[in-house]
Structures are given as C-alpha cells and as structure tokens.
N, C-alpha and C positions, 0 to 999 in steps of 0.2 A: 302200853307202858314200856319204857326203856329198861333194859337190864341194868342193875347197879354196877358201878365201876369196881373192879377188883385189883388185886396186887399186880397182875400182869399188865393191866391197863396203866397203873401208876408207873411201872418201869418204862413203858412206852412213852408216856407223857413226859417223864423226866428226861429220857434220852432225846426224844424229839424236840422238846423245848430248849434244851441246852444246845443241841447241835444246830438249831436254826440260827442261833446267834452268830457263829462264824460265817455262815452263808450270807447273812445280812451284812456283816462287816466286810465281806468280800466285795459287795457292791461299792462300798466306800473306798477301799484301798486298791481296787483293780486298776484304776487309772495310774496310780503310782508305779505299779508293777509294769504296766505297758510302757510308760515313759522310761523306766529303768532299762527294759529290754531293747527299746529303740536306740538307746545310747550305745548298745553293743555293735551297732552298725548294720547295714543291709546284708552283709555277708553272713551274719549269724542266723542260723536256721533254728527256729523254735520247734520243740517236739509237738506233735499233733495234739496230744492231750492238753498242752498248755494253750494252744490256739483255741481248743474247744472251751476251756475254762475262761478265756478272755472274751469269748463271744457273748453278745447280749442275750442270746437265747438261754445260755447256761447261767450267766450271772444274775439275770432277773427272773428267768423262767423257773429255775430249780427252786429257789426259796418260795416263790409264789405258788407253784404247783404243790410242793411239799407242805407248805403252810395251809393251803386250802384243803388238801387231802387230810391233814392232821385235824383240822377243825371239823371237817365232815365226819371223820372217824369217831371223834369224841362225841359229836352231836347225835349221830345216827346209831352208833354202837351195834353194828350188825353182827359182829363176832368178837370174841374176846381177844383174838390175836391180831386183828386189823390195826389197832392203835400201836401195838408192839411192832408190827411190820412196817408201818409208816415211820415210826421212830428209828428203826434199823436202817431204812432207806435214807433217812436224813443223816444218820451217822456216816453211812457210806458216801453220800454226796459231799459231806464236809471233809472227809479224808481225801476223796478224789480231788477236791478243789485245792486243798493244802499241798498235796503231792504235785499236782499240775502246776501250781504257782511257783514252787521252788525247784522243780526238776531241772530247768536250765542252769540254775546256780549250782546244783549238785553235779551236773555234767561238767561244768566249767571247772569246778573244784577238783573233780577226778582227773581231768586232763592236765591240770597244773601239777598235781601230786603223783600222777601215774606216769 
C-alpha cells in the first residue's frame, strides 16, 4: 500500500506543476529567441548558458525528464521529500531557462547604459 499524500507532497506538486508550464512554453518560443539573436550578427557572442538553453537536449530533455520524474515520484511515493525535491528542481530549471534566455539582452542593455 502506498503512503498517503501529505502537505509537503502538495507543495511539491504545486511548485512542480506550475513550473513545468514555463519549461513547456520555452519549447514554443525558443525559435523566436534564436532568430532574434541571429539578427545580432555573427560577431555577437552568446553566453554559454544561453547556448545550453537553446540546445535541444535542454529544451526538450529538461521538461521530459522532470515531468517523468515528477509522475514517477507521485506514483511510487518512496519518500515524502522526493516530490518536493523534484518540484524544487523544476523551479530551478525554469529560473535557469529564463535567465539564460534573457542574459544577452541584459548584457546588451548594460553595455548601452554603462
């Protein structure tokens, strides 16, 4: 018999479920960002974190891996903190993707104002 879901599980499900949405949305808008940065010209060097976020391994792999991990953690329920940990990892992945996507814009803005 599986253990019943508790409050910590609910927090993990809430965080993980909501943070999967921006990761899935990134799959849709990533092409627009790539085209925008291509218009900067070949002399513009993108930060390495941005290149990672544009890669197919991150764009498709992170949501799939975290989604499968999330479903497995809810289904198997081996420990109370696993769902919370997967939700936290999803939050970190969403923040990383956001920062990586906008970092070149922020750098360009700093060079204009600085």
